[in-house]
C-alpha positions, 0 to 999 in steps of 0.5 A: 383718570379712569372714566367708568359709566354708571347707570342712569338711575345712579346718575339721577340719584347723585344729581338729586342728592347733591344738587340740593347740597351744593347749589340749593336746587331741589330737583323734583325727580323720582326714579326706581330700579327694576331687576329680576329680583324686584318685588313690585309690591315691596317696591311700591311700599318703598316708593308710593309714587309708583302707584299714584302717577303715570309712568315711563319705563326703559332699559338702564343698560349703558346704551343709548337710542332707546327711544328710537329702538322702541325700548321706551314705554310712556304713560303707563300705570304700574301694572302695565310697567310690570307687564312691559318689564316681564316681557323684556327682562332677560330678552337678548337685544342687539345695540351697536353690534353687541348682543346681550340680555336686558337685566335692568330697567329704570321707572320714572314719572311720565312728564308731558312736556314741549320744550327739550334742552340738551346739556353735557359736561366733559372733563378734559386734560386742561379743563371742561367742555360744556355744551348746551342746546335749546333743541335737545331730544332724540334728534340732537345729532341732526341739530348739532349745529345748534349746540353752543359750546364753551371751554372752561379752563381748570383754574377758572370758576363757573359764573353767570358770565362764563355761562352767558354764551350758552344761554344768550338766546333763551327767553329772559323768563327762563334764562336765569333759571337755566343758567343757575341750573347749569352752574349747579350741575357743574358744581356737582360734576366737580364735587363728585368727580364726574368725568362725563355727564349728559342730559338729553333732554331736560325740560322745565316743569312748573318753571323748574329744570327736570332731567328726563334722560341722563348719562353719567361717568365717574372718575373711579380713581377718586373713589377713595375720597367720594366713598360717602358721597357716591354711596352704594355705586355700581360700575356695570360692565359695558353692554354686551360684555358678560363675564364667565364664572372665572372672570367673575371670580377675578372681578370680585377679587379685584373689588376686595383689594387695593391692588389691581387684578384684571382677567379677560378670556379672549379665546378659550382654545388659545395656546398663548396665555399671559400672567403679567404684572403691570398694565403697560407690560400686559398691553405690550405682551398682548400687542406683540403677540398680535403684531407677530400675527398670532392674535388668534392664539392669544387666550387671555388678557391679564394684569396684576399690579399695585403690589397684591399680597401672596394670597391674592396672587395665589388665587389669581394665578390658580384661575389663569392656570386653570383656564390656560390648561383646560381641555388639553389637545396634545398641542404645545401651549405657552404661559408668559409670566412676569412683566416689566421692571417693577419700581416698588413691587417685591418681585420675590413676594409676588412670585411666591403666590405664583410658585404655589399655584404652579406646584398645585397645578403640576399635573394640569401643566404637564397634561397641557404640554405647557411651556412657561416663560418667566421674565421680570425685573425690580426689587428682589427680582434675582431671588424671585427668578432663582425660585422660579428656576428651582421650581422648573427643575422640581416640577419637570415642566419646561420653564425658562427664566429671564431677567431684565436683560431679555426684552418683553417682545423677544419673550413673546417671539420665543413663546410663539416659536415654542407652540409652533414647534411640536418636537 
């Protein structure tokens, strides 16, 4: 399971749409998303309620404590919302030690209320942890001792009896309504493969539950079966993470393939770069370089898996090599290619894409004094490694080739020794 955060706008959209379907509960909530490209006239035409009610506006950027940080404006008209957004759109803020510009807002009706409730559901290995409190809101952490929690094993259904410990102290006139709401939200949680959902707070409007603030995470490995249910879902990057142009290209490439292509620049001036197959192997390479005391020289984190085709590997390798060879300074650099021992991936086929990229970038590799270490095992690995050896002789670029007899950790040490040797 991969927990991916989604925006509050999407969390509420999914809950409203599917709570009606699975539990026949009609949430009377509305929300609109505002970004740099938003035309308020067009937005109002699409959602007329914006011009006929008082509004709330706040950033929708995957960080919390917006109210305590003065980033929530209440009881505004649409013109005031537009001014609030204009004054803050693109403005850099610091939250949790991370700085980034605000790019996305959510606008909703202003709902005066007195009672605030808290609800969260978390998917665990063997079931679900469900928490509820009558003391929700911005001070929930100070009132955590009042939060009631149950654990529901995967094989057990959610029933009123199961839910009873959470709502036992509620007044009778709202107990049933909130109990039905919790069960309905849980049904949506399961049906849409949420991995985390939190409402802090939700309230009652005319006796009906109304989420005021909401966070959600989806299990993105379930996208194949939830494509229609999720709709046009977005998985934003964590707050503070801004992609470079090269990272954006790989991110876009990753979204267009059934394979996995990941690339993050850690230090553009680093002298050790990786192009590793498999998530586990990529972590071993990166961790080993760090454990040996040279994390500061690690240029990137990279991982390709899921049997990408030759063209995808070619485009991926071009980006890695361009970054690894940028701005040569006369000092040696190392590029680690390969990975562990594949189970299903055709090593020779994926190496073809890498070999094509290395040929294209011959001049850059030489200018950067690049020393290449290739290590791989798996189906057709002998063919792939033989092609790599031949390439080294053809290019005249130092290229050492190893099969599964060599350890990944040992290859990392060789790369470090190489960049330390200026002979």
